[in-house]
N, C-alpha and C positions, 0 to 999 in steps of 0.2 A: 822141619825134619832134621835141622842141624843139631838139635839137642839129642836126637836119637843116635847120631854118629858119636857124639861125645859120651853119651851114656854107655853105648856099646863098648867103646874103647876102655872106659873105666871098668866095666864088668870083665872084659878080657884080662886087663891088668890085675885087678883084685883077685881074680880066680886063677891066675896064671895059666890061661888057656891060649893056645896059639891059634892063629887064623886057619892053619891047616887042620887042626883038630875040629874047629867049628865047621869048616868045609865038609869034613867027613861026617860029622853029626847031622848036618843039614842035607847030606847026600847031594851035594852040588858038584858038577863036573869041573868047575874051576872056582878060584877064590876071588875073581875080579869083582863080583857083586858085593862081596864083603868089604873090599877096599873102597868101592864106590859108596857104600853105606857109611863107612867111617869118615869119608870126606864130604858127606852130605850131597853127593852128586845124583843119587837116585833114591826113589822110594822103595818101600817094602810091602809085600802083600800080607794080609792078615794072617793067613795060615803059617807063613814063615816067621812072623813076629811072635805068634803063639809058641812055636817051637823054641825060639830064642828065650822067651820069658820062662818057659818050662825048664830049659837047659840051665838057666842061671837062677832058677827059683825066685823070680821077682815078678812084680805085677807088670802088666802091659803099660799101665799109667807111668810107672817108674822108667821102664825101658824107653818109651816113646817121648815122654815129656819131662821126666825127672821128678814128677809129683808122686807123693804118696807111696813111699817105699814100703810096700806090703808084701812081705815074703810069703810065698805059697808053701804050705806044708806038703802037698802032694803034687807031683808033676806028671806030665804025660797023661792027664785025664782026658776023658772023652767029653767034648763040649758040644752043646746043641748046634745044629746048623745055623749059620749067621742069620739067614733070612727068618728063621723061626724065632730066634731070640730078638731080632730087631722088631718083628711084628708084636711080640710080647711087650717090649718096652714102649712101642708106639701106642699100644692099647692102654698101658698103665698111665701114660702121659696124656692120652686123649688127643693125639695128633695124627694127621693123615699124611699119606704119601704126597699129596698135593701141597699141603702146608710146608712140609720139609723142603720140597723142591722150590717152592716160592720164596722161602725165607733163607735158603742157603744157596751155595753155588753147585749143589749136587744135582745132577740131571735126573729128571723123572724116569728116564729109561734105565739108568743105573739102579735107581731104587727098585724099580719093577723087577729087574733081573735078580737083584739080591733077595727080594721077597719071594719070588716065584721060581727061581732056578737055583742051581748050586754054585752060581758065580761068586767068586771071592773078591772082596774089595781091596783096594790099596789102603794102607794105614792112614794116609792123609784124610781120606773120606770117613774112616771110622772115627778118627779124632774129631772131625767136624760134626759128625752125628752125635757123639758123646757130649760135646760141648753144647750143641743145640738142645739135646734132650736132658741136659743137666744131670748126667750120670757118669760114673767112672767108665773108662774104656773096658776094664775087666767085667763090669756088670753088663755092659752092652753086648759083649761077646759070650756071656754065660760062664765066666771064670770065677764068679763069686756069688 
Protein backbone atom coordinates (compact mmCIF):
# COMPACT_ATOMS: atom_id res chain seq x y z
CA UNK A 1 0.00 0.00 0.00
CA UNK A 2 2.97 2.36 0.39
CA UNK A 3 3.14 2.83 -3.40
CA UNK A 4 -0.49 4.02 -3.21
CA UNK A 5 0.53 6.84 -0.86
CA UNK A 6 3.43 7.79 -3.08
CA UNK A 7 1.28 7.68 -6.22
CA UNK A 8 -1.43 9.76 -4.58
CA UNK A 9 1.14 12.35 -3.51
CA UNK A 10 2.48 12.51 -7.07
CA UNK A 11 -1.03 12.94 -8.50
CA UNK A 12 -1.84 15.69 -6.01
CA UNK A 13 1.37 17.54 -6.89
CA UNK A 14 1.15 17.05 -10.67
CA UNK A 15 -2.46 18.22 -10.73
CA UNK A 16 -1.93 21.02 -8.21
CA UNK A 17 -4.74 19.66 -6.01
CA UNK A 18 -4.84 20.43 -2.31
CA UNK A 19 -5.74 17.88 0.32
CA UNK A 20 -8.69 20.08 1.29
CA UNK A 21 -9.97 20.02 -2.31
CA UNK A 22 -9.70 16.24 -2.32
CA UNK A 23 -11.49 16.06 1.04
CA UNK A 24 -14.38 18.09 -0.36
CA UNK A 25 -14.56 16.01 -3.55
CA UNK A 26 -14.63 12.78 -1.54
CA UNK A 27 -17.22 14.29 0.84
CA UNK A 28 -15.12 13.42 3.88
CA UNK A 29 -15.74 15.15 7.20
CA UNK A 30 -12.01 15.39 7.89
CA UNK A 31 -8.79 15.01 5.96
CA UNK A 32 -7.08 12.68 8.45
CA UNK A 33 -7.68 9.60 6.27
CA UNK A 34 -6.02 11.32 3.32
CA UNK A 35 -2.93 12.05 5.42
CA UNK A 36 -2.91 8.42 6.60
CA UNK A 37 -3.09 7.22 2.98
CA UNK A 38 -0.18 9.47 2.06
CA UNK A 39 1.88 8.03 4.92
CA UNK A 40 0.86 4.43 4.13
CA UNK A 41 -0.76 4.04 7.55
CA UNK A 42 -4.17 2.83 6.44
CA UNK A 43 -5.84 1.09 3.54
CA UNK A 44 -8.55 2.41 1.27
CA UNK A 45 -11.89 0.95 0.25
CA UNK A 46 -12.60 0.09 -3.37
CA UNK A 47 -15.37 2.67 -3.78
CA UNK A 48 -13.13 5.48 -2.54
CA UNK A 49 -10.22 4.32 -4.72
CA UNK A 50 -12.52 4.40 -7.76
CA UNK A 51 -13.54 7.97 -6.92
CA UNK A 52 -9.85 8.95 -6.70
CA UNK A 53 -9.00 7.25 -9.99
CA UNK A 54 -11.94 8.98 -11.64
CA UNK A 55 -10.93 12.33 -10.13
CA UNK A 56 -7.38 12.03 -11.46
CA UNK A 57 -8.44 10.27 -14.71
CA UNK A 58 -6.05 7.39 -14.09
CA UNK A 59 -6.35 3.65 -13.83
CA UNK A 60 -6.73 1.90 -10.49
CA UNK A 61 -3.64 -0.08 -11.43
CA UNK A 62 -1.61 3.12 -11.65
CA UNK A 63 -3.14 4.64 -8.52
CA UNK A 64 -2.60 1.58 -6.35
CA UNK A 65 0.58 0.02 -7.73
CA UNK A 66 2.14 2.45 -10.21
CA UNK A 67 1.62 -0.06 -13.02
CA UNK A 68 0.10 0.59 -16.39
CA UNK A 69 -0.65 4.29 -16.47
CA UNK A 70 -3.81 4.06 -18.52
CA UNK A 71 -5.65 7.36 -18.53
CA UNK A 72 -9.41 7.01 -18.64
CA UNK A 73 -11.30 9.16 -21.14
CA UNK A 74 -14.55 9.17 -19.22
CA UNK A 75 -14.79 9.64 -15.51
CA UNK A 76 -17.53 9.11 -12.97
CA UNK A 77 -19.01 6.24 -14.95
CA UNK A 78 -21.32 3.70 -13.42
CA UNK A 79 -19.49 0.48 -12.76
CA UNK A 80 -21.04 -2.93 -12.18
CA UNK A 81 -21.40 -4.05 -8.56
CA UNK A 82 -18.11 -5.58 -7.42
CA UNK A 83 -19.65 -8.98 -6.67
CA UNK A 84 -21.21 -9.25 -10.12
CA UNK A 85 -17.95 -8.36 -11.84
CA UNK A 86 -15.94 -10.68 -9.58
CA UNK A 87 -18.30 -13.55 -10.43
CA UNK A 88 -17.90 -12.78 -14.15
CA UNK A 89 -14.10 -12.88 -13.91
CA UNK A 90 -14.17 -16.04 -11.78
CA UNK A 91 -16.34 -17.71 -14.44
CA UNK A 92 -13.98 -16.54 -17.21
CA UNK A 93 -10.98 -17.93 -15.34
CA UNK A 94 -12.76 -21.12 -14.24
CA UNK A 95 -12.03 -20.67 -10.54
CA UNK A 96 -14.30 -21.13 -7.57
CA UNK A 97 -14.73 -19.24 -4.34
CA UNK A 98 -13.22 -22.23 -2.55
CA UNK A 99 -10.11 -22.20 -4.77
CA UNK A 100 -9.52 -18.51 -4.20
CA UNK A 101 -9.88 -18.84 -0.43
CA UNK A 102 -7.58 -21.87 -0.42
CA UNK A 103 -4.89 -20.26 -2.59
CA UNK A 104 -4.91 -16.77 -1.10
CA UNK A 105 -5.18 -15.19 2.34
CA UNK A 106 -8.68 -13.98 1.52
CA UNK A 107 -11.30 -15.42 3.84
CA UNK A 108 -14.11 -17.43 2.31
CA UNK A 109 -16.63 -15.38 4.30
CA UNK A 110 -15.37 -12.17 2.74
CA UNK A 111 -15.61 -13.65 -0.73
CA UNK A 112 -19.15 -14.78 0.01
CA UNK A 113 -20.13 -11.31 1.20
CA UNK A 114 -18.65 -9.64 -1.88
CA UNK A 115 -20.35 -12.12 -4.21
CA UNK A 116 -23.76 -12.13 -2.54
CA UNK A 117 -24.19 -8.76 -0.83
CA UNK A 118 -23.26 -5.16 -1.59
CA UNK A 119 -20.26 -5.27 0.75
CA UNK A 120 -17.25 -3.35 -0.59
CA UNK A 121 -13.73 -4.75 -0.17
CA UNK A 122 -10.55 -2.99 0.87
CA UNK A 123 -8.11 -2.39 -1.97
CA UNK A 124 -5.49 -4.79 -0.60
CA UNK A 125 -8.01 -7.61 -1.18
CA UNK A 126 -8.88 -6.33 -4.66
CA UNK A 127 -5.18 -6.20 -5.57
CA UNK A 128 -4.67 -9.75 -4.26
CA UNK A 129 -7.67 -10.97 -6.29
CA UNK A 130 -6.46 -9.22 -9.46
CA UNK A 131 -3.00 -10.77 -9.04
CA UNK A 132 -4.48 -14.22 -8.38
CA UNK A 133 -6.87 -14.00 -11.34
CA UNK A 134 -4.13 -12.49 -13.54
CA UNK A 135 -6.21 -9.48 -14.59
CA UNK A 136 -5.80 -5.76 -14.12
CA UNK A 137 -7.44 -4.14 -11.13
CA UNK A 138 -9.52 -2.03 -13.50
CA UNK A 139 -10.80 -5.09 -15.34
CA UNK A 140 -11.66 -6.82 -12.07
CA UNK A 141 -13.86 -3.91 -10.99
CA UNK A 142 -15.41 -3.33 -14.43
CA UNK A 143 -13.61 -0.11 -15.37
CA UNK A 144 -12.35 -1.46 -18.71
